[in-house]
C-alpha positions in Angstrom: 32.4 -32.3 73.9 29.8 -32.6 71.6 28.5 -29.7 69.7 24.6 -29.1 70.3 22.9 -27.8 67.2 20.3 -25.4 68.0 16.4 -26.7 66.3 15.8 -25.2 63.3 13.8 -22.1 63.1 10.3 -21.9 61.9 11.0 -20.7 58.1 13.9 -23.3 58.1 11.2 -26.0 58.7 8.5 -24.7 56.2 11.5 -24.4 53.6 12.2 -28.4 54.3 8.3 -29.3 54.3 7.7 -27.1 50.9 11.2 -28.7 49.1 9.7 -32.3 50.2 6.0 -31.6 49.0 7.4 -30.0 45.8 10.0 -33.5 45.3 6.8 -36.1 46.1 4.6 -34.0 43.8 7.3 -33.9 40.7 8.1 -38.0 41.1 4.0 -38.4 41.3 3.3 -36.2 38.2 6.6 -37.8 36.1 4.8 -41.4 37.4 1.4 -40.6 36.2 3.0 -39.2 33.0 4.6 -42.3 32.2 1.6 -44.4 32.9 -0.7 -42.3 30.4 2.0 -42.9 27.7 2.1 -46.3 27.8 -1.9 -46.5 27.9 -2.0 -44.6 24.7 0.6 -46.8 23.1 -1.3 -49.7 23.8 -4.4 -48.1 22.6 -2.8 -47.4 19.3 -1.1 -50.8 18.9 -4.6 -52.6 19.6 -6.3 -50.4 17.3 -3.7 -50.9 14.4 -3.9 -54.6 14.9 -7.9 -54.7 14.5 -7.8 -52.9 11.5 -5.3 -54.8 9.9 -7.4 -57.9 10.7 -10.8 -56.0 9.6 -8.8 -55.2 6.1 -7.3 -58.5 5.5 -10.8 -60.1 4.4 -11.6 -57.1 2.2 -8.3 -57.5 0.5 -8.6 -61.3 0.0 -12.0 -60.3 -1.3 -10.8 -58.2 -4.0 -7.8 -60.2 -5.0 -10.4 -63.2 -5.6 -12.7 -60.9 -7.6 -9.5 -59.8 -9.8 -8.9 -63.5 -10.4 -12.6 -64.0 -11.7 -12.2 -61.5 -13.7 -8.9 -62.6 -15.3 -10.8 -65.9 -16.3 -13.8 -64.5 -17.5 -11.8 -61.9 -19.9 -9.0 -64.6 -21.0 -11.8 -67.3 -21.8 -13.6 -64.7 -23.8 -10.6 -63.5 -25.5 -9.8 -67.0 -26.2 -13.4 -68.0 -27.8 -13.1 -64.9 -30.2 -9.8 -66.1 -31.3 -11.7 -69.5 -32.0 -14.6 -68.5 -33.6 -12.2 -65.8 -35.5 -10.2 -69.2 -36.9 -13.4 -71.0 -37.7 -14.7 -68.1 -39.7 -11.5 -66.9 -41.9 -9.3 -70.0 -41.5 -6.6 -68.6 -39.8 -5.9 -66.8 -36.6 -6.0 -63.0 -36.0 -2.7 -61.0 -36.2 -3.7 -58.7 -33.4 -6.4 -58.6 -30.8 -7.9 -55.4 -32.2 -8.6 -57.2 -35.3 -11.4 -59.1 -34.0 -13.2 -56.0 -33.2 -12.8 -54.6 -36.4 -15.1 -57.3 -38.1 -18.8 -57.1 -38.3 -20.1 -58.8 -36.4 -17.1 -58.5 -33.5 -15.7 -61.8 -32.4 -15.5 -60.4 -29.0 -17.1 -57.5 -27.0 -14.2 -55.6 -26.9 -10.5 -55.9 -26.4 -10.2 -56.4 -22.7 -7.0 -55.8 -20.7 -5.1 -57.8 -18.2 -6.6 -56.9 -14.8 -3.6 -57.9 -13.0 -1.1 -55.7 -14.8 -0.8 -51.8 -14.6 -0.2 -51.5 -17.9 -3.1 -54.1 -18.9 -0.7 -55.5 -21.8 -1.3 -59.5 -22.3 1.6 -61.8 -23.2 0.6 -62.8 -26.7 0.9 -66.5 -27.7 1.2 -67.6 -31.5 1.0 -70.2 -33.4 3.8 -72.6 -34.2 4.9 -75.7 -35.9 4.0 -77.9 -32.6 0.4 -76.5 -32.7 -0.5 -78.9 -35.6 -2.1 -81.5 -33.8 -4.0 -79.0 -31.8 -5.3 -77.5 -34.7 -6.4 -80.5 -36.5 -8.5 -81.3 -33.4 -9.9 -78.0 -33.6 -10.8 -78.3 -37.1 -12.3 -81.9 -36.9 -14.4 -81.1 -33.8 -15.7 -78.1 -35.5 -16.8 -80.6 -38.4 -18.0 -83.3 -36.0 -20.7 -80.8 -34.4 -21.5 -80.1 -38.0 -22.3 -83.4 -38.9 -24.4 -84.2 -35.5 -26.5 -81.2 -36.3 -24.9 -78.6 -33.6 -23.1 -75.9 -35.8 -20.3 -73.8 -34.1 -20.5 -70.4 -34.1 -19.3 -70.1 -37.7 -18.7 -72.8 -40.1 -15.4 -74.0 -40.5 -13.9 -73.5 -44.0 -13.7 -76.4 -46.1 -10.5 -77.8 -47.3 -9.2 -80.9 -49.0 -9.0 -83.7 -47.1 -5.3 -84.4 -47.6 -4.4 -81.0 -46.3 -7.4 -80.3 -43.8 -5.5 -77.7 -41.6 -2.1 -77.1 -42.6 -2.7 -74.0 -44.9 -2.8 -71.9 -41.7 0.9 -72.6 -41.1 1.7 -71.2 -44.5 0.8 -67.6 -43.5 3.8 -65.9 -42.8 2.5 -63.5 -40.5 2.3 -64.2 -36.8 -0.9 -65.5 -35.7 -2.4 -65.1 -32.1 -3.6 -68.8 -30.4 -4.3 -67.4 -27.0 -3.1 -65.0 -24.6 -1.7 -65.1 -20.6 -1.2 -62.7 -18.2 2.2 -61.2 -17.5 1.7 -61.1 -13.7 4.1 -63.2 -11.9 2.5 -62.8 -8.9 1.2 -66.2 -6.7 -2.7 -65.8 -6.4 -5.4 -67.4 -4.6 -6.9 -69.8 -6.8 -5.2 -73.0 -8.4 -6.0 -73.1 -11.9 -4.4 -75.0 -14.4 -2.3 -76.5 -11.6 -1.0 -73.4 -11.0 -1.4 -70.3 -8.3 0.9 -68.3 -11.1 -1.1 -65.7 -13.1 1.4 -66.0 -15.8 1.0 -69.7 -16.0 -2.8 -69.3 -16.6 -3.0 -70.0 -20.6 -6.1 -68.9 -22.5 -5.9 -70.6 -25.9 -8.3 -71.3 -28.4 -6.7 -74.7 -29.5 -7.3 -77.6 -27.4 -4.5 -79.6 -26.0 -2.6 -82.2 -28.3 -3.7 -84.9 -25.9 -7.2 -83.9 -26.0 -9.4 -86.7 -27.6 -12.0 -85.8 -30.6 -14.8 -86.3 -28.2 -13.3 -84.3 -25.7 -12.4 -81.6 -28.2 -16.3 -81.6 -29.3 -17.7 -81.1 -25.7 -15.0 -78.5 -25.2 -16.5 -76.4 -28.5 -20.2 -77.1 -27.3 -19.7 -76.1 -24.0 -18.1 -72.7 -25.2 -20.6 -72.3 -27.6 -23.2 -72.3 -24.8 -21.4 -70.0 -22.5 -21.1 -67.3 -25.3 -25.1 -67.3 -26.3 
């Protein structure tokens, strides 16, 4: 015989309806909270990407300015070293020596803008620079012969040894500088983007012709006026 259950009473029906409504409300609230969290994550991610894209051109512009400053400082220091040599017949023993003279050979001893400590890697005179020093002397003399004087008149020496006396000096003589930073930059200079490869030297390259050496001296002279 089938057992027949009596219909639920009104309090029981009300309790069931309340439980069902509460369950539906909880489920809807959970879905709503999850949706809001997803929207917040998307907004934060989008804003972060937009800020990164906006900052990238600023960082690139800042790096280019530092590279231009590196070239200016390096070339200015190399010009000072060259003028020092043409004045005294030797290269400076320290960078500070160029500002200890009157008038100064450089405005000030600039630091390396690519490193935190600002220290340059110093390039010293070696026996392999003999042909470069010879070209520098000849170029300076040629400028005088054509009536265009370099910043300082080169020291006169004998025809047999017009440049070799500088190699008899025992102290280390600075002929140039380079950055200590091994970072890769944006600008290609001297066929390299590595800052430490950029040499700023008072000496012309050994393979430089006399005409090119004269033109380089004249160009540097005009830029320092």
